[in-house]
C-alpha positions, 0 to 999 in steps of 0.5 A: 477468506482473508482481505487486506488492504495494502498501502504504497506511498512514495517516501524519498526520492521524488520522481523515482519514488513515484515510479517505485510505487508501480514497481511495488505493486507490480511485485505484489500483483505477481506474487498474488497471481502465484498464490492465487490471491485476488487483487483489486485496485482500491485508489491510485494516484501520483505517488500513492496506490491502495489495493485490496487483496483476498484469499486464504492466509493473506495476513501471514503472507504479507505481515513481513512486507510492512515498512520502508522499501529502500531501493538503490538503483539507476533510474531510468531518468538518470543520464549519468549513470549514478545509483540513487536511493529512493524509498517507498513505504508499505502499510498492510491493513487488515480489512474489518467488517463493519461489525467490527468497526461500526462508523456513523454517518453523522461523523462523515463529511464527504466532498465530491469531484470530478475524477482525474484518472482514465475512464472516459468522457463521462467520468470527466463530466460527473463528480465520481471522486470522493474526499472522505474526512472522518471528523473525530479522528481526522483521517482523510481518505481519497477515491477516484479510481472507480467510474461510479461515486457509489463505488468509490464511497464504498472504497473509501469507507473500507479504507477508513475502516481499516485505518480506525481498525489499526489505530483501535489495535495500537492503542490496545497494545503498546507493543503493537504499531499504535499508528499508521505512521509506527508501522510504515516508518519514517520513510527516511532512507536509513529507516527500511524493512527491505533493501533492493540493490538492483545493481548488485541483483540483492534484495535483503529482509532486514527482519527475517535476515534472508536475501534474495535475487532482485530478478526473483523478487521482481518476479513475485518470490516474497517466500524467499524472504518470509517463511510466513509466504509460503503457507 
């Protein structure tokens, strides 16, 4: 079984981009349900959601999702019926094993805080959320979605390991994405992998050259746009 870490981040578009992070997550959840994949939310805060997806051939199924997703739509908060353009970025990171990417405890700086999300009074009283800094690389990971500090620490380490693996792969092959920023793009409106013109009910994948309706895409039919997703 393969495992991926997928990060969805709001880019341009302010509050609408933050709303679109949740909509992009819903697309991946529906697609994963159709494929029989397991989806776990690793961390979630306004404008950023990190998930783990496990299943057969998930790498190829999500390979073309990396980059900017440009949404053209009338936001729910728009009162004058104007179409806005907002962008979310998606990073798809293979989750390596501990043996593949060993991490020294001496290289880690842990900070603990009270979780800000749901979880009841017990969670609000205990320092379950974590902020992890990897000192050699400067990478910072936050995890606060779980009720236990132990699980949040495990999730933070998993995301860190995936990011370090990505950096190492980039150094080995300049043709591959050499950094996370290279993978997701700048997040600018003109830098996109997929354009979703919701009012026209049209989704265009700029790498594969394929199109589908927004209705089908929102229902999780990623395989309309990416042949690898059908495997």
